[in-house]
C-alpha positions as CSV (number, residue, x, y, z in Angstrom):
1,X,17.0,-21.9,-28.4
2,X,17.9,-23.7,-25.2
3,X,16.8,-22.6,-21.8
4,X,19.5,-20.9,-19.8
5,X,20.1,-22.2,-16.3
6,X,20.4,-18.7,-14.8
7,X,17.2,-16.7,-14.5
8,X,17.6,-13.4,-16.4
9,X,16.7,-10.3,-14.4
10,X,14.4,-8.9,-17.2
11,X,12.5,-12.1,-17.3
12,X,12.1,-12.2,-13.5
13,X,11.0,-8.6,-13.5
14,X,8.3,-9.4,-16.1
15,X,7.0,-12.3,-14.1
16,X,6.9,-10.1,-10.9
17,X,5.2,-7.2,-12.7
18,X,2.6,-9.5,-14.3
19,X,1.9,-11.3,-11.1
20,X,1.6,-8.1,-9.2
21,X,-0.9,-6.7,-11.7
22,X,-3.1,-9.9,-11.6
23,X,-2.9,-10.2,-7.8
24,X,-3.7,-6.5,-7.4
25,X,-6.8,-6.8,-9.6
26,X,-8.0,-9.8,-7.7
27,X,-7.3,-8.1,-4.3
28,X,-9.2,-5.1,-5.5
29,X,-12.1,-7.3,-6.6
30,X,-12.1,-9.0,-3.2
31,X,-12.4,-5.6,-1.5
32,X,-15.1,-4.5,-3.9
33,X,-17.0,-7.7,-3.0
34,X,-17.2,-6.5,0.6
35,X,-19.3,-3.6,-0.5
36,X,-16.7,-1.0,0.4
37,X,-14.5,1.2,-1.8
38,X,-10.7,0.7,-1.4
39,X,-10.2,3.9,0.6
40,X,-12.9,3.1,3.1
41,X,-11.7,-0.5,3.4
42,X,-8.1,0.5,4.2
43,X,-9.1,3.1,6.7
44,X,-11.4,0.6,8.5
45,X,-8.7,-2.1,8.4
46,X,-6.0,0.2,9.8
47,X,-8.3,1.2,12.7
48,X,-9.3,-2.4,13.3
49,X,-5.7,-3.6,13.6
50,X,-4.0,-0.5,15.0
51,X,-6.7,1.0,17.2
52,X,-7.7,4.7,17.3
53,X,-5.5,6.9,15.0
54,X,-5.4,10.4,13.7
55,X,-6.2,10.9,10.0
56,X,-2.5,11.6,9.4
57,X,-1.5,8.3,11.1
58,X,-4.1,6.5,9.0
59,X,-2.6,8.2,5.9
60,X,0.9,7.1,6.8
61,X,-0.2,3.5,7.3
62,X,-2.1,3.2,4.1
63,X,-0.3,5.7,1.9
64,X,-3.2,7.7,0.6
65,X,-3.6,11.4,-0.1
66,X,-4.8,13.6,2.7
67,X,-8.0,14.6,0.8
68,X,-8.9,11.0,0.1
69,X,-8.5,10.0,3.7
70,X,-10.5,12.9,5.0
71,X,-13.3,12.1,2.6
72,X,-13.2,8.5,3.6
73,X,-13.4,9.3,7.3
74,X,-16.3,11.8,6.6
75,X,-18.2,9.0,4.8
76,X,-17.5,6.4,7.5
77,X,-18.6,8.9,10.2
78,X,-21.9,9.6,8.3
79,X,-22.5,5.8,8.2
80,X,-21.9,5.5,12.0
81,X,-18.8,3.3,11.5
82,X,-16.3,5.7,13.1
83,X,-16.3,8.7,15.5
84,X,-13.9,11.6,15.8
85,X,-12.7,12.3,19.3
86,X,-10.4,14.8,20.9
87,X,-6.9,13.4,21.6
88,X,-6.0,13.1,25.3
89,X,-2.4,13.9,24.6
90,X,-2.8,16.8,22.1
91,X,-5.8,19.0,22.3
92,X,-5.3,20.1,18.6
93,X,-5.5,16.6,17.3
94,X,-8.6,14.6,16.5
95,X,-8.5,10.8,16.8
96,X,-10.6,8.5,14.6
97,X,-12.1,5.5,16.4
98,X,-14.2,2.6,15.3
99,X,-17.7,2.4,16.7
100,X,-19.1,-1.1,17.8
101,X,-20.9,-1.3,14.4
102,X,-17.7,-0.2,12.6
103,X,-15.7,-2.9,14.4
104,X,-18.1,-5.6,13.4
105,X,-18.2,-4.5,9.8
106,X,-14.4,-4.0,9.6
107,X,-13.8,-7.5,11.1
108,X,-16.3,-9.1,8.8
109,X,-14.9,-7.4,5.7
110,X,-11.3,-8.1,6.6
111,X,-12.1,-11.7,7.3
112,X,-13.7,-12.1,3.9
113,X,-10.8,-10.4,2.2
114,X,-8.2,-12.4,4.1
115,X,-10.0,-15.7,3.1
116,X,-10.0,-14.6,-0.5
117,X,-6.2,-14.0,-0.3
118,X,-5.6,-17.3,1.5
119,X,-7.5,-19.1,-1.3
120,X,-5.4,-17.3,-3.9
121,X,-2.2,-18.0,-2.2
122,X,-3.1,-21.7,-1.6
123,X,-1.3,-22.4,-4.9
124,X,1.9,-22.1,-2.9
125,X,3.1,-24.4,-0.1
126,X,3.9,-22.8,3.3
127,X,7.6,-23.2,2.5
128,X,7.2,-21.5,-0.9
129,X,5.2,-18.6,0.8
130,X,8.0,-18.1,3.3
131,X,10.7,-18.2,0.6
132,X,8.8,-15.8,-1.6
133,X,8.2,-13.5,1.4
134,X,11.9,-13.4,2.3
135,X,13.0,-13.0,-1.3
136,X,10.6,-10.2,-2.1
137,X,11.4,-8.4,1.2
138,X,15.1,-8.7,0.4
139,X,14.6,-7.3,-3.1
140,X,12.3,-4.5,-1.9
141,X,14.7,-3.4,0.8
142,X,17.6,-3.3,-1.7
143,X,15.5,-1.3,-4.1
144,X,14.4,1.1,-1.4
145,X,18.0,1.6,-0.3
146,X,19.0,2.3,-3.9
147,X,16.2,4.8,-4.3
148,X,17.2,6.6,-1.1
149,X,20.8,6.7,-2.2
150,X,19.8,8.1,-5.6
151,X,17.6,10.7,-4.0
152,X,20.4,11.8,-1.7
153,X,22.7,12.1,-4.7
154,X,20.2,14.2,-6.6
155,X,19.9,16.6,-3.6
156,X,23.6,16.8,-3.1
157,X,24.3,17.6,-6.8
158,X,21.7,20.4,-7.0
159,X,19.2,18.4,-9.0
160,X,21.4,17.6,-12.0
161,X,18.6,15.7,-13.6
162,X,16.4,18.8,-13.7
163,X,19.1,20.8,-15.5
164,X,19.9,18.1,-18.1
165,X,17.9,18.8,-21.3
166,X,18.5,15.3,-22.6
167,X,16.6,13.8,-19.6
168,X,13.6,16.0,-20.2
169,X,13.5,14.9,-23.8
170,X,14.3,18.2,-25.5
171,X,16.8,18.5,-28.3
172,X,18.4,21.7,-27.2
173,X,22.0,21.6,-26.4
174,X,23.4,23.9,-23.8
């Protein structure tokens, strides 16, 4: 069998999926090596780079469930790494802020993690990194747009998928 000049989409998908899995595991290992769990790390990292945030704002930035984020902030507060303060603009809201100790730890852990990622990505030249970034961003935006369009179609059609027995895997016919 001869190699085709055109890259087939299924083959490209497989390479992306396998690469993502391996890179994710190495990134998770890097975070674990800082001594923090993933949830605590991402909360500290968000606060380090974005400044004081509400728990909801942290959740939005790191895409974790409400309960997970609240538990992480509780843990970090008990360790003296963050404090909860009243918001100046909204008396109902509580803002989470790094303590001096929390800033030092977050900066140190993030630097270690960033160095691990840099070492991992050193297999690529700067030009290859930029090309990969642009290509993946383009592909991700297209996929997100397609998902948004499909979601809008489902809502407009009254959730056709939920009413189609074949989609749910049953053998009943209407």
